[in-house]
N, C-alpha and C positions, 0 to 999 in steps of 0.2 A: 841090745837086739843085734849089733854088729858081730859078735861072737858066734852068732848061729849062721851067719853068711860067710862066703869066701871074701877075703880082702881085695879091694878094688886098688887099682894101680894109682900112683901118685897123680898122673896126668889126668886120670878120670876124676879123681877125688877134686881136684882144682876146678874142672869143668863143672861139675854138679855144683861145687861151693859157689862159683860165678853165677851159675843160673839161679841158685836160691838166694844168694845176696841180691841179685838184681830185681826178683820178685819181691823180697821183702822191702827194698829201698822204694820200689814203685808204691806198694801198699802204704807204707808208713808216710811218704812224701805227700800223699793225697790229704792227710790229716794235718792241719795247722795248729793243733793243739800241741803248745810247749811245755805243759805240765805232765801231761800222760803220754807215755811211749808204750805201744801195746803190740805184741807179735803173736801169730799163731802158726805153728808149723806141724805138717802131717808127718810123723815118725814113720809110718808105713812107706811113704814115697821117699824120704830122704834119710840115709844112715846117720846115726850120732855122729861119726866124724865128719861128714858133710856140714851138719848142722854147726858143729864147733867151730868149723872153718870159715863158714858163711859169716857166723856171728863176729868172729874175730875181725872179719874184712868189714862188716856193716858199721859197728859201733863207732870206730873214727869218723866215718861220714857224717855222723850226727853228733859229734864232739863229746861222745860218751866213752869214758875210761872202762873198758870192756874186760880187761884180764881178771879181775876179781868177781865178776860175773861169769865168764867162761869157765873159770876154776871151780865155782860152786855149783855150775850145771853139769860140769864133767863128772863131778863126784855123784850126783843125782842119776845120771845116765848110766852108770855102771850098775845101779841096782835094778833087781828084777822085780817087775810089778806085776801083779796077777791080773788078769783080765777083769775089767769092770772096777778096779781100784785105782787111786791116785795117791801121789805124795805131793806135799806143799811145803815151799820154802818162803819165808818172809824176813827181809834183812835191810839193816838201814846202812845204805851206802855212804850217805853224808849228812852231818847233823851240825847245827850252829848252836846248840843249847847251851854251850859253856861260854859263849860271848858275852861281854858286858853290854853290848847294845841291844837293847830290849825289843828293838824293831826287827832284828835279825835272829834272836834267839829262838824264835819259833819255827825257823825254816830246816827242812831236811829233805833228803832224797831216799825213797825205799824201793827196795826190790821185791817183786812177787813172782814165784815160779810155781806152776802148777803142771805136773808132770803125770800123764797116764801111758797106758800101753800103746795107744795110738796117736796122741796129741801132746804138743808142747805149749803152754800157754806162758808168755813172759811180758811181765809188765814193770814198768819204771816209772815211779810216780813222784812229782816234785811236789812243792807247797802252793796253792794258789795265793795271789795276791788278794788284799782287801782293798777295793777300790776307794779312792777318795770322794768324800761327797761335797760338792760345793753348797753354799748357801743357797737357797731358793724359795720362791712362793710356791707353797705347796696347797694354800687354800684362800680363796677370794670371798669376802662375805659379801660382796656387791657385783654388778655385772660390768667387771673391769675390761672385758672385751671390746664392749661397744662404746666405752669412755672416750670422749674427743680428748686430743692432747692439751698440754698447757698453753694458756694463751700467751702470744708473743708480746714483747714490749710494746710494739705498734698497734696492737689490739687487732691483729690479723686472725679473725675467727668468723665463721658464718654463724651469726647469732641466732638464725632460725633453727639450729641444731642444739639450742640452749637446753632443751628439756632433756637431752642425752646425757648431761652431768648428774651423776648420781649424787642424791641428797642424804646426808648424814647428820645426826645429832651428837652433841658432846657425848663421848662414853660410848659410841657405836664402834664395833669391830671391823677393821678394814681387811688387813691380810695376816695370815699365820705364815711366818719365815722360818724356816729351819737353819739351825746354825752350822758352819762349816764343819765337817767331821775328817780329820787326817787319816787316810788308809794305812796300810801296812805292805811293804815289799813282799814279793812272792820269791819262788825259785824254781826254775826250769829243771826238766829232768836230766839236763847236761851239767847241772850245779849252778848255772849263771843265775845272777841276781835280777829279778824283775823289779824294776822301780816303779814306784807310783807317783803321780804329780801332787804337787801341794795342793791341799783344799783351800779354796778361794771363798770367803765370805760374799754374800749379796751385797754389792756396792749399791744401795738404794739411798739417794739423797732426800732427807725429810726437810722440806723447805718451809715448814711451818704448819700449825694446827695439828701436828701428828706426835702421839707418844709412843715410846716403846715399853711393852710390858711382858716380863718374864712371869710365866704363870706358875713355874714350880722351880725347885732347886737344881734339878739336873740340866737345865738349860739346854734342852734338845731343841729348843726354837722359841720364838717371841711372837707377840701379837703387836700389831700395829693398830693403834686406836685413834679416834679423834677426840681432840681436847676441845673443840668447839663446833658449833652449828654452822654448816655450810656445803659447798660442793667439793666434790673429789675431782681434783685436776692431776693428770698423769702425763709424764713425758716419757717417749720411748725411743730407742736406738735399735733400728732393725728389728722392730716389734718386740723388743724386750724393755720392759718397764725399768727406767733408771731414776725418776724423780716422782714423789707424791707430795701433794699439798693439799690441805683443806683451806678453801678460801671463802670468806663471808662478804668479798666485794670484788666486782668486776670492772674493769676499767676500759673503755673505748672511746674512740675519737669522734665519730659520727653515726648516728642512727639514721641509715637511709636505705636506698634500693640494694645496697652492697650487703647490707646486713639482715634487713627485714626487721619486722616488729619483734619484741622481746616480750614472752609471756602471752601470746595469743591464746595457745591452747591451754597451757599449765603455767600458773604464776610462777616468776623466777623467785627462787628462795632465798636469794641474798641481796646484798645491797649493790648499787649500780652508780658508777661515776662516769658521766658522760659529757664531753666537751660540747657538742651541738645535736640537738634533735631537730630533724627535718620535718617539714609540714607533712601532715597525714601519716606519720609514724608514732607508734604507740609502746608504751612500757608498761607492764603489770609486774610489781614486784613486792615481796615480802618486806624486804630491808630497806635501808633509807636510798633515797635516789638523790644524786646530785647531779645539775646540769648547769653548765656555764650559758648556754643559749639555746631558748626554744623558739624555732623559727614557724611554730605552729606544733601540731602534734598533741599528744596526750600523755600523761603520767598517771599512774595509779599505784599507790603504795600504802601497804599496811603500817608503814613506819613515818618517818619524818621525809620532807622535800626540802631541798636547800637549793635555791635557784638565783641566777645572777640577772639575766635579761629574758623577760618573757614576752614573745611579739604577738602579734594579732592572731587570732583563732587558736590559741593554745587553751589547753584544760588541764588543770592540776588537781587531783582528789587524794588527799592523805588522810590516814588514820588518825595521825598525829600532828606536830607542828608543821607549818610551812614558812619558810624564810625567803624573801625575795629583795632585790635591790630596785630593779625596775620592770613594770607590767604595763602592756598595752592592748585593750581590747580582749583581755583574757578572763576566764572564769576560773576562780579557785575555791576548794571548799576542804576545810579541815573538820574532819567528824567529831574530835574530842579535844582537840589542840589550839593554839594560838596561830594566827597568820601575824606574822611580824613584817611590816614594810619598812624598808632601810632608806629608800630614796624618793621614789616617784611611782604613783600609780594613775593611770589614765584609762578612762572609757572601760572600766573593769568591774566585775561583779564577784563579790567575796562572800563566801558562807563560813562561819565557824562560831564556837562558843566565845572566844576572845580575838579580836582584832586590835592591834596596838602599832604604834609608829614611836620609835625610842632614839631619835637623833635630833640635832640640834636644828635641823632645816629639812623641809621634805615638801613635795607639791602632791596635791590631789586633784585631778580634774574630771569632773563627769564620771562619777563612780556609784555604784550601789552597795551599801554593806548591810550585811544581816548578822548580827551576833547579841549575845547576852551581857559581854564586858567589852567596852569599847574605851580606848584610850588614845586620842590622836592630839598631840602637843607640837607647837612649833610649825605648823601646816599652813602652807598657801593653798587657798581653796579656789579653784576655777570651774566655771561651768555649772551644771547643776548637779548637785550630790544628794543623793538619797540615803537615808540611814534608817534601818529597821532595827528597833531596839527590844529585844525580848521577845520577838514575834513567834519563834520557833518553841520557845518554853510555854507561852500561853496557847499556841495550837496544840501541843503535846498534852498540857493538862486537860484542855477542852475535849480532847479525844479520850484521854483516860476516864475523865468524869461521866462522858456518854458511855463509854463501855461497861462502867461501873453500874449507871443507871439501868441500861439494858440488861445488864446480869441480875440486878435486883428483881426486874420484871419477870424475867425467866425464872427466878427463884420462886417467886409468888404464884406463877403459873404452874410449877411443879408441885407445890404445897397443894393447890386446888386439885391437881391430877391425883395426888396421893390421897386426898380426902375421898374423893369420887370412887378411887380404886379400892380403897377400905370399905366404904359402903357397899360395892358391888360383891366384894370379897365375903363380908358377913352374910349378905343375902344367899350367896351361893352355898356358904357353910350351913345355913339353916335347912336347904333343900338337900343337902347332903346327909345332914342330921336324920332327917324324916326318912331317908331312903336306907340308912343303915340301920334304924329300928327294927327292920326285917330281917336282919342278919346279926345274931347274937355274938358269932365269933370275932366280930369287927368292933364290939362296943368299946372295949378297952384302948383301941386304936383311936378311935373317935374322941374318947375322953382325954388322950393325951394331945390330940391334935386341938381340940378346943382351948386346953390349957396354954399350948405354945402360942396362940393366937395373941394371948395377952401381952406377950413382950415382942411378938412377931419373931420368934426364933426358928429362922428359916430352915436351919439344919434339921430340927425337929420336925417340922411342918413337911419337908421333902421326905423324910424316912418314914413317918406315918402315912402319908399319902402313897409312897410307893407300896407299903404294906396292905392298904386297902386296895390299891388298883389290883394285886395279884387275885385277889378274891372276888372283887367287884368292879369289874372294868365297864363303867356306865359312862353315860354322857356328863352327869353330875361331877364326877371325879375328873375327867377331862378338862371341863371348864373350871374346876378348882385350880388345876395345876396352871392353865393358862393365865388365870388372874394371879397366882402367885408369882408367876415369873415376871409378869409386869410389875408387881411391887417389890421385886428384889431389885430391879435397877435403879429405882427412886433413891434410896440410901446412898447409893455410889454416886449418882449425880449431885445429890445434896452436898456431899464431902468434896466433890470436885468445884461447885459452885462457891463454897466457904474458902476454899484455897485459892480460887481464882480473885475472890473479892478481896482476901488478905493483900495478895500480891498487887492488885490494882490500887488499894488503898496505900500501900507502901510506896508504889511508883508515884502516886499524886502527892504524897507528903515530900519525897525527894525532888521532885519538880518545884514544889511551892518553896522547898528550903533553897533552891539554886535561884529562883526568883527574888527571894529576899536579899541575895548576895549580889545581883545586878547593879552595875554601875556603868554610867557613861560620863566621859569627859572630852570635850572638844575645845580646844584653843589654837587660835592661828589668826590669820589675816584673810579677808574675803575680797578677792579682786573683783574688779568692775564687772558689772552684771552677772555676778555669780550668786548661787542660792545653796543653802542647805536645808533640806525637808527631813523632819524628825517625825517618824511614825513608832507608835509605841505598841505593845502587845495587846492594847485594850481592844476588845471586840466592838464593832460599831456596825449598826444596820444599813447606814449609808454607802453607797458605792457608786463611784470610787471613793475610797475612804479620804478623808482630809488628813493632812499631817497634824500632829499634836503642837508642832512648832515649825513655822517658816522664817528663815532669815534670809533677806535678799540684801545685795549691795546697792544703796541708792546714789552713792556719790562715784565721782570719777578716781577717788583716791581707794587704796585699801582701807578695809574697814576691820577693825579687831573685833573677834568674837570670843566669846568664852560660854560655854553651856554645859552644865552639870545636871545630870538626872539619875535618880535613885528609885526604888519601887519597895512598897512594904504591903502586906495584905489588908491593913487598915485603911491607910490613906491612899493607896494606889500609887501612882506615878508622881513624882514631885521635880519639876523643872525648874531650875535656876539659872537666868540669863543674865550675864553682866555685861 
């Protein structure tokens, strides 16, 4: 294009080049992209000589070695380009593909020039870096956002928020964590290397109860899974999870106004270990509860309870065993286990299948015991002590027998109802037969209906009645259908009654088996003015019931007592006193 215009002076060339350079520098400087260097120049506005000079001045300002670029461009500018056409040049300015460093061998810088009659497009492209990826939690399988932090050693936590701790079972998935992936460096358009930081793995401390599981050989990540049932405890640093633990036990110092009740709304799913439970505060837990001192309050657990000192107005209910050293004016209930007294029991009431004392010396004063197996040896008895032996089992058996008797009465009544229903059904069948004699089209249906009544084939009866109803929708058909619906219910009820009777009989047998294994042993010293009253499960009409055995201390000295009692279904209770 310059050959078609008069040559410009050296001074004017410099001025125009400076203007173009300034414009290009301002345009490129606005872009922070270190990978791509792009220019567009209007050839109709600036002569080729000005463009070349401006670029020679511009490239050093961006640390680009431009002599080779300008040389290639100059060759292209001399070519005549028809209107509407363009020429293109692609050239590699720099390449590290022969280097031994595999991280750098992918790097290069390429030049692209597109030249038309009116415009010049120039692009220098480096190689983008591949960013490093630190290890991170990419998926949480529980509500980790609202999960409280790990409990401090001093037990500093508001246990009114106990239900926010997520509950997991052994094998449950917790987090999916991606492994760290090291990135690769890039190259700027000026040939400078773009370093990438070292990829860091996620430093997540597994404090117990958590397993690491790789799901495939690629090891793009791994799962954290629970290896036991418990609650998820998380620790955070600036809202970043740093520690995870599955705990099946929580330890605190005092259950009082600073903590509130545990398990008021939802049962605490794990075991609890508490130094002191204050009066009027309550624990409900699925796991074992251990307490040093109960100053009143209440414990309910689906597991065991282990207690040292139980003060007045305390109440303990456990599905399994209860073990205690000292209790005063307390109520203890073990639904399926044993209550074991280790030292002293005063003014208390105990309910359990088994109650025992297993030390060389103990004290029991004014208590009520209710159990099927009782073993109390080496005891000093004081005050009035009441022992109910087998009362619960006898009551259960009595209730079961009553239920079975009532069920048998219902079954007999159902039989009478079925008999009456069949009579009414056959009566209506005769009426329907007489009505159908006037309609020959239904004789086959009626014949099938009568045959089905012999075995009470309800499916066939329904089919034939439906066919008859289509051609003869009369009162007789409607009544027959109602009678049939009533009769359909009876076999189902009979089946249910048989199943219930079988279950009740089984429970009665189980209760009687337990009764045959009942045993009572009481051995110790009866202090002055102390008594032991033994009540058995035998039902008596007199109220209040009299004890089967009454032992009173009649001397000022301690009186040795030894009692043994067993039961069998033939001889009843056998009490032996030495």
